[in-house]
N, C-alpha and C positions, 0 to 999 in steps of 0.2 A: 504493499499498500504506499502511497505517495505520503510524503509528511504532512501535508495540511491539506485537508479537504476543502478550505477556502482558498489555498494558494491560487487556483486555476480553474478556470470554467471552460468547458470544451464545446464550441459549435461545430456540431456535426453536419457538415456541408454536403450531404449526401442522400441517398434514398434507399428504401428497399432493403434488401438482405445486409449488405454491407453496413448500413446505419443501424440495424438491429444488433450487430455483432460489435459495433463500436459504443453502442449504448452498455451493452454486457460487460464490455472490457473497461467502462469508465465506472461502473457498479462495483467492479472487481478491485480495481485502483482507488476507490473512495473519491473520486471525482465527480464535480457537478458538471452537468451538461444541458445542451439545449439544442432542439432538432428543428429542422424546416421541411415544409411540405407543400406542394402544390395542390390546387382545388382536386386534380385528377387523383392525387394519390392519398385524398383524405381517409380511404378505406385500408391502406397498407397497415402493414403490422407494425412498422417502426413508429408509424403516430399513435398507434394504441400502445405500444408498450412505452414511449415517452409520457405520456398522459397518466398511466397506471403505475409507473414507478417515481415520476418527478411531478406530477401536476400539471395544470394548464399553463403555467409559466415555463414550461420545458419544450412548449411546441409553438412555432412562428410560423403562419400562411404567407408564402410568396408566390408569386406569378410566375417564376422561371428559376429553374438550378443552374441557368446557363448566365445570370444578370449577376456580375460581381458586384455592383451597386446594392441591390438588395441584400445580398449576403453580408456585405459589411454594413449594412443600415441594421441587420438584426443583430450583428454582432454588437455594436454600439447601444443599442436598446436592451439587448440582455445582460450586458457586462461581460461578455466572455473575453479571455484572455489568450487563447489558441483557436486555431481552427484544424480540423481534421478534413481533408478533401476526399477520402475514400479513395475509390478508383473512376477513372472518367472524370468527365465534367473540369475540374480545374486540377487535378491531381499531378497533372505533369506540364502545367501552364507557370513557366518560370515568371512571366510577369506579374501572373497573380500573386504568386509566392513573395515575390519582391514587394508588391504593394502592400501585401498583409503585414510583412515585417518592418517596412518604412512609412507606415502611414502615421499621422498623427496620435493615433490609439492603437500603438502596435500590437499585432497578434502573433504568437509564436505560432508558425506553421509546421504541423506535424508530416514531416517529409524531409527530403534534403533540403540543402540550403539552395537559393533560388538560382546562384551562379552554377553550382552543380547539376541542377534541371537542365538550365539552358545548354551547358556544355556536352552533357551526354545526351539531351534530346534530340541532338542533331546527327542522324545517323553517319554524315559523312564527315563530321569532326571525331566521332567515336571510332570510324573507321580508320582514319589517319593515326589518333592515339594508339590503337591496336597495333596497327604497323610498328608505330615507332618502339612499341615495347615487344615486338617478336611475336605477336599472337595472331595467329591465323586468321584470315577474313576471306570472305567470297571474292572470286576477280571479280573488277570493275572499276567504276571510277571512285576516286577518293577527295573531290571537292565537286561543291555545287555546281551542276550543269543548268545552265540557263539558253544556252548557245544551241539549237537542233544540227547544225551541223558537226560540232564538236561533239554531241552526244551520239550522233550517227556513226561518226569514225570509229568511237569506243564500241559500239554494238557490232560494227562490223568485223572489229577485232575480236570479240568475245565469239561471234557465229563462227569467223574461220578457225579459233583455237579449238572451240568444240567439235570441229567437223575434224581437226588433225588428231583429235583424240577418239575419234570413231563413234562419235555421237550422231546416231542416224537422222534424229531430228532436233537440231540446235534450237534452243529458247532462251531469250534473255528477259530479264525482269526491267520493267521501269517503275520505280518507286518515288512516291513524296518523301522527300528527304527529313522532313518535320514530321510524318505521319506515323503510325502504331496501331498495333491489334490488328493487323490485316487490312489497314484501310488505305488507300490510294496507291493500289499495286496491281499493274495489267502485266499479263504474259505476251510477249510478241514473238511468233515463229515464223514470220515473213519480213526480211528486211526491206520490202517495199512497203510496208505497213508500219515501219518503226516511226518515221516522222509523224504521221496523224497520231499515234498513240503518245509520243512524248508531247506533244502540244495538249492533248487530251489530261494529261495528268500534271502537266504545267499549271494548267488552269485549274482543276481541281486544288492542288495544292495552295494555290493564291486564295481560293476561296474559303478552304476549310482551315488552313494552317497560317495564312498571311504570310507564306513564305514559297515563293515558286523554285526554290531548289528541288532538282530533281537528280536521282543516283540511278545508275545502269548498272546492273549486275549479272552474272551468268545464272542462268535458273539450274538449280541440283536437283534430279530427281530421286526419288524413293530414299528421302532422307528421313531420321528421326529428329523430331524438335525436341531438345533438352534444355532446360535452366537450371540456373546455380542461384540459391536464396543468399544474399547477403544483408549481414545486419550490423551496425556500427554507432558507437557513440558519437555525441556531438564533437565537430572539430576534427573527424577524422581519426579518431582514436579506437583502439581496441575492435578491430574490425575482424568479424568470423563470420563462417558460413553455417547455414542448417542444412546443408546437403542439397540434393540435385531431385530433378522431379523430370518426367516424361509426358509432354502435350502434343504427341503426334496423331491423337485420333481429333481431327477438326472438321468443321463443316466446308463446303464449295468455297467459302469466301475466309478461308483461314482463319474462323473463329472455333476456340478450343471448346471441346465437348467433353474429353475424359483426361485427367491428370494421374500420372503413378508416381509413387517416390518411394523407392530412390528411381534415378532414371533408367537405369539398366538391371538385370537380374542375373550376373554371371554363375551365380550358383544354380540356377534353374533353367536358363537357356544356353545353348550353345551359338556362341556369334563367330563370325568369320575374323573377329579380331579382338585383341585383348580389352573387353568391356570395364573391367576395373581400372586398368590403366587410362583408358580415355576420361572416365569419371573423375579421375585423379587430376588429370591434364587441365580439362574445362573448370575444375574447380580452383586449382592454383593460379590459373591465368585470369580467372575471373578476381580472385582475392589482390592479386598482383595489380590489375587496374584499378580496382576500388581504393586501394591505397596508393597509388600513385596521383589520383584526384582528390584524396582524402575524402572518401565519401563517408558520408554523416547521418545515415538513418537507413530504411528499408529501402531493398531494391534487387532488382532481377537482373541476371547476365543470362541472355538468350543464345542458344547455339543451336546449330544444326549439325548432324553427323551422318556421314556417308556410309554406305552398306559395307566401305572397307574400313571404316572406323577413323576417317581424315573428319576432325573439327574444325568448323568455321564460325566465328562469334557473329551473330546475327545484329544483335542491338543490345540496349541495356535500357530496362523500364524504371524510371525512377521514382518509384510508388509501391504500395503495398499491392499485391495482385489479389487476383479472384481465387487462384488456386494456393494462397499462403498455408490454408488449413490442412492440405494433404502433407504440407512437409512438416508443419506441426504434429501431425498424429502419430510420426513415426519419430520425433525428436524427445531427448531425455536430457533433463537438466537436476542437478542434484537437489533435491527436496521438491522438484517441481515435476511430479510425473505426468504433468498437463500442461504442455508448452501452448501458449497463446500467444502468437506472433505479432495481434493487432496490440495487445496489451505492452508487448513489448516494444513495439513502433511509438506507440504514445509515451510511455514510461522514457524511453530514450530520446524522444524529441523534445519532451519538457526538460531535458537537462540531466537527466537521473544516469549514474554511472552503469556497465553493462553488469558488472557485479559477478562475470565470470570469464574464463576464457576457451578456447578452442578445445581444450583438453578435459574440458567438463562438459562439452555436448557429446551426447552418444546418440546411437541411431539403434532402431529395433522393428523389425518388422517391413511390411508393406502396405502402403496407404492407397486407397483408390478414391477419386473425387469423380462424381458423376455431376454433369450440369444438366438439371430436368428443366427443358424447356416446352413452352407449348408451340409446336411447329411440326411440320411434315417433311422429315429428311428423304422423302420419295419424291417430293417436288421441290428440289433445290432449297430444302430447308426454309420454305416459305412460312412466316408466324402466322400462328392462329390466334384469333381473337374474339372472345367471347367470355361467359360467366363459367366458374368454376363452382361447381356445387357440394365437390367431395373430394377431400386430399388426405389421404392418411396413410400409416404404413407401420409396420411391425417394429416396436421398440427393441432393439438388441445392444447391448453393452459395448459392443464393436463397431456401433453405427454413430454417426454424428449427423444431424439434419439442422441446415440453416435455412429458413425461409422466413419473408415477409406475407406471405399468402394467410391470412386468417384460418384455421383450422375448424372454428365452430360457426360459421355463417357462410353464405354464397359470396364470392368474390369477383368483381368484373377486371378484367384484365385492362389495365389503361392502354389506348392504342398510341398514345403520346411517348411511350418507354418500350423498349425491349420486353420479348416475353418471358424472361427468365423466371422461374417459378422457384427453385431451390437450388441448393447444393446438398448433395448428400456425400459423406466420408466414410469409406469404410477401412477398417484396419484387420490385417491377419498376420499369422506368424512368418508366413513365406508367401510368395507369388501364388501359388495354388490355393491356398487356403482364403487368400484376397480376393482372388477371381471366386470361388465358390460362395463365399459370403456375399460379395457384390451382386452375383446372381438371386441369391436367397432375397437380398434386400429389394433389388430391382421386381422381382415377382410377387413381393408383399405390396408393393405400391399400389394404392387406390387413386385413380385421377378421373374423375368424370366432370362432364359439364355440357353446355349446349352454347351455339352461338346464335344469332337472332334468327336464322335461318331453321333454327332446330336441329342443325348438324351437330353430331357429338363430339366432344375435345379433341384435337389432335394432340400427339405429344411425341417426345423424341424416346420413350422407355425401350420400346422395343430395338430401337437402334442401338442404345446404350448396350442393352443385353448382348447383341448380336456382337458388339465390337469387344466387349469383355472377354472373349474366348482367347484371341490371341493378343493381348497387351504385350507390349515392350518386345513384340518380333518384328523384324524388318519383312 
């Protein structure tokens, strides 16, 4: 628990499941908090939890989660002294973080310092830094590209390189350098279509991220998507890691659907490379870069690993991620059998010392996180909108569920936001048991509802069940 309950009041500048988890973390830390919600989110579980645990003064109505002026107005009116952006919205907006910390009534931003967010939020800057530190990166540009002729020359070189390597169908990626989470990325397999794609991504980047910078990279097929969870004190001291995770099960839009920790299972699966060595390599590279930039809160180093075991740094996410819980479920600390990385993030963000080092962190078992979403995987993961009438599951001591969906009354899914319903995290002593328990949990789920046309609710539960069988395999 933090030293004084009145020392800080935390404004939770987000919604849904992550807001619920931040409220719970504040309760565990003895922190006062305040939440925000739009009219469309009035029925969300995070609103109900805020009112039940802290009263009417803990919930403020706003018109948009995207309006910084509204958010700061709530901070001033409520007397908040710190702000947690969750993920999405302002979580990786260095301008927002700087404004929070430098305004006349400064707020402690629960995340890295704004300069770190700025520097690592730029994929090109991150690639340059990685190359300087001899960290492997994907072949391609290492500076912002604005000129389509220069970009086309790089693309032509990448097409030629892949052809020389025997790739039958060379592909390059055109990416918004300031994007993230699968946003602002297109594939090009025809050199004649490169210019039009480049222009489209450049215009998209300008609209969405206020930065026209574009990255052109080689497309690598059949890779696994791995992550390293980094945790650090303020001022870049005492940097540690909480292991790796594998996020290779994704939608067509590269949005994650299942995450597994640790990232590979060399004791259960035979790989064409030394999987333990690869995990150690990407972890060490991630720690080295974090130390170089004096990283100072929670962050994720994202990697891709090819079928022959070659790792390439993809990007750095300067925030807590949706999948933080699957890393926490396999992590152990002295006197902390249940690690909560959101609590750790808040505690460290408010200036508390880490209180442990890498030798104190151990790992046990395998965790699987399922993103339960109202969508149709058979129709390009199209979102489903309607009313949820029933949502339940069988409680097990090896499963955790985080949701903002009320379980005791119908819930209309807001059309303004994504249709994510819950996160379910399953733990097993090994991969086999984790898979078995994952299947048991998914089979126990009851999710029923109707849309305005009377059609039954669609979800990705069957898709998750099918993908569980071959997790961590290439």
